[in-house]
C-alpha positions as CSV (number, residue, x, y, z in Angstrom):
1,M,-29.5,-30.5,-37.5
2,P,-29.1,-27.6,-35.0
3,T,-31.7,-25.2,-35.8
4,N,-29.9,-22.0,-34.8
5,A,-26.1,-20.4,-35.4
6,K,-25.2,-20.7,-31.6
7,N,-26.6,-24.5,-31.7
8,L,-24.8,-25.3,-34.6
9,I,-21.5,-23.9,-33.1
10,E,-21.9,-25.8,-29.7
11,S,-22.7,-28.9,-31.6
12,Y,-19.5,-28.6,-33.4
13,Y,-17.5,-27.7,-30.9
14,A,-19.0,-30.5,-28.8
15,A,-18.4,-33.0,-31.4
16,F,-14.6,-32.0,-31.7
17,N,-14.3,-32.1,-27.8
18,A,-16.0,-36.0,-28.3
19,G,-13.4,-37.0,-30.5
20,Q,-16.1,-37.0,-33.6
21,P,-14.5,-35.7,-36.6
22,R,-17.6,-37.2,-38.8
23,A,-20.1,-35.5,-37.3
24,M,-17.9,-32.2,-37.3
25,L,-17.9,-32.7,-41.0
26,D,-21.3,-33.2,-41.1
27,L,-22.3,-29.7,-40.0
28,L,-20.0,-28.4,-42.7
29,T,-21.5,-27.0,-46.4
30,D,-19.6,-29.6,-49.0
31,D,-17.5,-26.4,-50.1
32,V,-16.9,-25.1,-46.8
33,I,-13.9,-22.6,-46.8
34,H,-11.3,-23.5,-43.9
35,D,-8.7,-20.4,-43.1
36,I,-5.7,-21.9,-40.6
37,N,-4.5,-20.2,-38.2
38,Q,-1.2,-18.3,-40.4
39,G,-1.7,-20.6,-42.9
40,A,-3.8,-21.1,-46.5
41,R,-7.1,-21.1,-47.0
42,E,-8.7,-24.7,-48.3
43,T,-11.7,-25.6,-49.9
44,G,-13.9,-28.4,-49.5
45,R,-15.2,-30.8,-46.9
46,D,-12.3,-33.2,-48.1
47,K,-9.9,-31.1,-47.2
48,F,-10.9,-30.0,-43.8
49,A,-11.6,-34.2,-43.3
50,A,-7.5,-34.6,-44.4
51,F,-6.9,-31.5,-42.3
52,L,-8.8,-32.9,-38.9
53,D,-7.2,-36.2,-39.9
54,H,-3.8,-34.5,-39.7
55,M,-4.5,-32.9,-36.5
56,N,-5.4,-35.8,-34.7
57,I,-2.0,-37.9,-35.4
58,S,0.1,-34.7,-34.3
59,Y,-1.7,-32.9,-31.7
60,R,-4.6,-34.1,-28.9
61,E,-6.8,-31.1,-27.7
62,R,-9.8,-30.3,-26.0
63,L,-11.3,-26.5,-25.9
64,T,-13.2,-25.4,-22.5
65,D,-14.7,-22.0,-21.9
66,I,-16.4,-21.8,-25.3
67,V,-18.5,-18.9,-26.2
68,V,-20.2,-18.6,-28.9
69,M,-21.7,-15.6,-29.7
70,P,-23.9,-15.6,-32.9
71,G,-25.0,-12.8,-35.4
72,A,-28.2,-11.3,-35.3
73,D,-29.0,-12.8,-38.9
74,G,-28.1,-15.8,-37.5
75,T,-25.2,-15.7,-41.0
76,R,-22.5,-15.6,-39.0
77,A,-21.0,-16.4,-35.6
78,A,-17.9,-16.1,-33.4
79,A,-16.2,-18.2,-30.7
80,E,-13.9,-17.6,-28.0
81,F,-12.3,-20.4,-26.0
82,V,-9.2,-22.0,-24.6
83,V,-7.4,-24.9,-25.7
84,H,-5.3,-27.5,-23.6
85,G,-3.6,-29.7,-26.0
86,E,-0.8,-31.8,-25.9
87,Y,1.6,-32.2,-29.1
88,L,1.9,-35.6,-30.3
89,K,3.8,-36.0,-33.6
90,T,6.4,-33.4,-34.9
91,D,4.6,-31.3,-37.4
92,P,6.5,-30.3,-40.3
93,G,8.1,-27.0,-40.1
94,L,7.5,-27.1,-36.2
95,P,9.7,-27.7,-33.4
96,E,10.3,-31.6,-32.4
97,A,7.1,-32.6,-30.7
98,R,7.9,-34.6,-27.4
99,G,4.8,-34.6,-25.6
100,Q,4.7,-31.1,-24.7
101,R,1.3,-29.6,-22.9
102,Y,0.2,-25.8,-23.9
103,V,-2.8,-23.9,-23.2
104,L,-3.9,-21.2,-25.7
105,P,-6.8,-18.7,-25.9
106,A,-7.9,-18.6,-29.1
107,G,-10.9,-17.6,-31.3
108,A,-13.0,-18.7,-34.5
109,F,-15.4,-16.9,-37.0
110,F,-18.0,-18.9,-39.0
111,D,-20.4,-18.6,-41.7
112,I,-23.4,-20.0,-42.2
113,N,-25.5,-21.3,-44.9
114,D,-28.7,-22.8,-44.6
115,G,-28.0,-24.6,-41.2
116,R,-24.4,-25.5,-42.1
117,I,-21.1,-24.3,-41.6
118,A,-19.9,-22.8,-44.7
119,R,-16.8,-21.0,-43.5
120,V,-14.4,-22.0,-40.4
121,T,-11.3,-19.3,-39.6
122,N,-9.0,-20.0,-36.5
123,Y,-7.0,-17.4,-34.9
124,Y,-4.6,-18.3,-32.1
125,N,-1.3,-16.8,-31.0
126,L,1.3,-19.2,-32.8
127,Q,4.3,-17.1,-30.7
128,D,3.1,-17.9,-27.4
129,W,2.3,-21.9,-28.7
130,L,5.9,-21.8,-29.8
131,R,7.3,-20.2,-26.6
132,Q,4.8,-23.2,-24.8
133,V,6.5,-26.1,-26.4
134,G,10.2,-24.9,-26.5
135,A,10.5,-23.6,-29.8
136,K,14.3,-22.0,-29.9
């Protein structure tokens, strides 16, 4: 288990890029809060796992240029990164997937409790993503 906020968040993104959702989940509290970009707030590791399963069916993504900015007291952190993705399977309510590729700047905010991630809030420009995948 990482010993500080920066290492914790870097481990989270390393697991993401390695395609290891179980390792990501191991870094979360049981009651993790997940604020989905321009969507709902979900609570619990089981809901986060279901979200990851859904995302892995519809999208293939890799993050680059990750910069982690921990708060001074270690209870919060932020990260900025670039998402390189491919839209694999149509997500309900979104344009049809045809293997479109996209590149998006994104950011996330984290709360940290007892060495685990207690909140993940993600942000990216949905209109930019829609434009890149050819929404009409």
